[in-house]
N, C-alpha and C positions, 0 to 999 in steps of 0.2 A: 288562334287561342293562346292566350298567355301560358308558358309553364311555371309550374308551380317551383317556388324557391324556399329554400329552408333560411328562417329569420329568427334574431335574438329580438328585432325589433319589438317595442312597445308604443302602443296608440294610447295616447291622454286626451281626453275630450273634456275641455273647460268650458262651462258655460255659466252666464252670467244670471244669476235671478234662479229660482226653484221652479220645478213642473210641478204646478197645483192641479192639472187634470188627471184625474184617474186613468182612463184608458190611454191617454199620451205616456203616461206613467210605467203603465202596464207593458205597450209599444215598446217603448225603449229599453224595459227590462228584458223582455221577450227577446231584441234584437241581441242586446248585450250578451244574454245566454249563448246564443248562437256565435258569435263572432269570437269568443273567448275558447271556441275548439279551434281556432286558427292561429290568433295571434293574442297577446298579453294587451289588456285592455283597461281604461279605468275611466271613469266618469266625475268629474269634479264639479258641483254646483258652487261657484261662488255668491255668497249673500251679496245683497246691494241693500246699503242702508236705506232706509227710506227716505231720512233726510236728503240725500241725493236729487229726489224727485223733484224737487223744488231748484234745483241747480240751473244754468245756461246748457246747453247741449255740448258746448265745447267744453266746458270745467267738467260735466259728469264724464264725457270721454276720457277725458286727461286723468282723470281719478277711478276710471274702472282701468285706463291701459295702465297705471301703477301696481293696481291688485293683480293683472294678467301677467306681467313683467316678471313678478315673482315665480311664476310657473315655467318660465323661460329660461332654458340655459343655451349656452353658445353652442353647444355641440349636439343639438336639438334641430329639428327642423318645423318650422313651425309655420302653419297656414290659418290663414283668418277666412272664415267663412264670411263672404262679404259680395253682395249683390253688384258690384264693380269689380269683381274678380272672372277670371277666365274661366270659361263655360267648358265643361267636359261632357261627352256620353257616359254612359256606365263602362264601355272598354277601354275609354280614356283613362278615365280617373282609375280603375284598377291597374294600367300600367303605369300610371302615376305613383300608387302606392308600392306597386312591385319594383319601381325603379329605388324606391327609397330603400325597400329590403336589401335589393342589389348594390347600394353606395353603403350599405351597413349602418343606416342612420339608426341610432342607439333608441331616440324616442320620437316619435311623431304625433305632434302636439295639433290639435285643431279646437280652434277657439270661435265659440258664437257668440257674439258681444252684444250689447245691450241696443236698445231700439234705436239710438242715434247712429248707430255704426262703431268704428275705431278713429283714435286719434291720429294724426297725421305719424307723430313720433312710433307709434306703435306699426301701421302701416309700414314705414320704413325698415323697421327692424324686421319684421316676418320675412320669411323667405318667400312664402308664396299665397295669392290670395285665390280661393274659388269661389264661383258663383253656383247656387242650386238651382236658381231660376232665376230671371228678370222679374219674376214676379215677388212682389214683398207678402211676406209670411210673418205670424209672430213667433217668436223664438221658441216658443213651447212646440210648436208644429214643426219647425225647422229642425228639431232634434230628434222626432222620429224619423223625418225625411231622412237625414243624413245618416242616421242609423241603420236605414234600411239598405241605402247606397253604398255604406260600410260592408254591410253584411254581402250585398250583391256583388262587391268587386273582389271580396272573398273568395266564392264561388266562382267568379271566373277566372281570378289567379290560380286556383286549385283545379280549373278543367270541369266543375259539378254543374248537374244540370238544372240550375235555377234560372241561369239568365237565358232567354231565346232571344237569338238574333238570326 
């Protein structure tokens, strides 16, 4: 079991595009309200201009990176949600978050990018990459899956009876 720690860390979730499916938006909002009991959290949805859809994947990734980088600070710990990232079980993910808390990370920034993934320069600049699954999910579904795992991690850190193992 992981021990609860005090932390002033804030979690920022940065999503490209909007969630336009009602039940997914409702689920994200529900988990957001649950997570707020444990840690400061904010979700930012960055609009992607429609004209970007006609761009090559490399150019689109580069443009998305320039928008994402505006939210990155050198004092933050940036985590890209990337299918080629490190795979964690739920307890390992909770330990990852608790480690950031114990290291006095001011802001833990999780980024879910567009359908083409991340640019090489953004991948280099980020401190971590995490894979939610080797499967591919829509970016709207990823948001809900990630929010549930984040809530689960908070309950594991606090030793609350949500996660069974």
